[in-house]
N, C-alpha and C positions, 0 to 999 in steps of 0.2 A: 798645129804644133804649139806647144806651150814654151814661151820664152820669157826671160827676165830682162827688163829694159835697163840699160846701163846709163842712159841719158833721157832727159825729158824730150818727148817727141809730140809736136802739136797734133791734136786730134787722134792720138794713139794712146798715150799714157805718160805717167811720170816715172822718174828714175826709181828703180827698186820694185816696180809694180810687175806682177806676173800677168801676162796677157795671152790670149789664144789667137795667134796669127796664122794666116794661111801658110802652107808649106813653102810655096814659091816666094812669097813676100819675106818670110823669115830667112830662107836659105840664100836668096839672091840679093837681098837689100839689107836687112837688119843685121845679120851676123857678119857679113863681109865688111860692112862699114863700122863694125864694133859698136852698134847702137843697142845690141841685145846679145844675150848668151842663151844657150839651150837650158831649159829648166830641168836639169838632171839632179840627182841626189846631192852631188858635191856642191853645185852652184846654189841649190836651195838651202843647204846647211850654211854655206857662207853668207847668204843673204840674211838668214835668221840671226846669225852671229852679229852681223853689222847692225841690224835693226835693234837687237838687244843692247849693243854697246851704245848706240845713239840714244836709246830710251834712258839708259842709265846716266849718260852724260847730261841729258836734258833734265832729268829729275834732280841730279846733284846741283846743277846750275840754278834751278828753281829754288831748291832748299837754301842755297847760299844767298840768293837774292832776298828770300823771306827773312833770313837771319840778319842780313845787312839792313833791311828796311826797319826792323825792330831796333837795331843799334842806332840807326840814323835819327830816331826820335830824340836821342840824348845829345846829338851833335849840335854845335852852335858855332857859326862863323861870324867874325866881327870885321868890318871894314871901317877904317878911319879915313874920312874924306873931308876936304875943305868945303865949308858950307857958308851960305849967307845967313843973315838974321832971320829970314822967313822960312828956313828949313830946306831951301833949295840947295842942291849940291853943285859944286863946280866940277862937273864930270858925272860919270854914272858907273854903276856896277852891272856888268853884263854876265851872260851865261858862261862865257869863257873864264871870267874872273872867278866865278863861283866854283867852276870845275877845277881850276888850278889851285885854288885855296883849299878845297876839299882834299886834293891829292897831297898838298904840302902838310896840312895839319893832321889829317886822319889816315893818310896813305890809302885812300879809296880812289881808284882811277875810274872816272866817269867821263864819257864823251860829252862835249858841250851841247850837242844836239839833244841829249837826254835830259838836260836841265830845262824845265818848262817855265819860261818867262815870256809873257806876252810882249813886253817891252823892257828895256833896260831900267833899272831902279835909279831914280833921280831925286828922291827925297829921303830925308832922315827917317828912321823908324826901324821897327822889327817886322820882318816879313817871313812868312812860311812859304818856302819854295818846294814845289814837287819835282822829284827826280825819278825818272823812269829807269828801273833797274833791270827788268825782264818783262816778258810779255804778260801783261796784267798785274804786275807787281811794281809798286812805286813807293818811294819813301819821302817823308816830309823833312826838310832841312830848315832850321831856324837861321835866318840871316839878319844880323844886326848892323845897321848903318848908323854910325855916330860921327859927330863933328870932330875935326882934328883940333 
């Protein structure tokens, strides 16, 4: 019996996948527990519609991320921090600081986990910081640290 899985089932398949299950397994376990529905014309059409909608949403998100990555090349964020004579700062600039400043200045909401910093910035200078926007797409942001 052909069924469409409504949830991920270990060693059986993933959500939205059409599988060929034995009649007893499908009627007595999968369908009563709402883990699957029968693959009739209505359910197949509904599945295709959902897949098309998800693909469209994914494509639009990817296009927006590419566009933002291009815009981000022109963005520059400046932090004024107290510093000593040797260029060492009294404090540091973290991924959280960069994400919040990006939201304030350019209205771009980015999770601090998407800001790729190995360690907090603790010296004066100009840094190129990578920000992951979407799967495989990242933008480079110019961060300028100057003495107060």
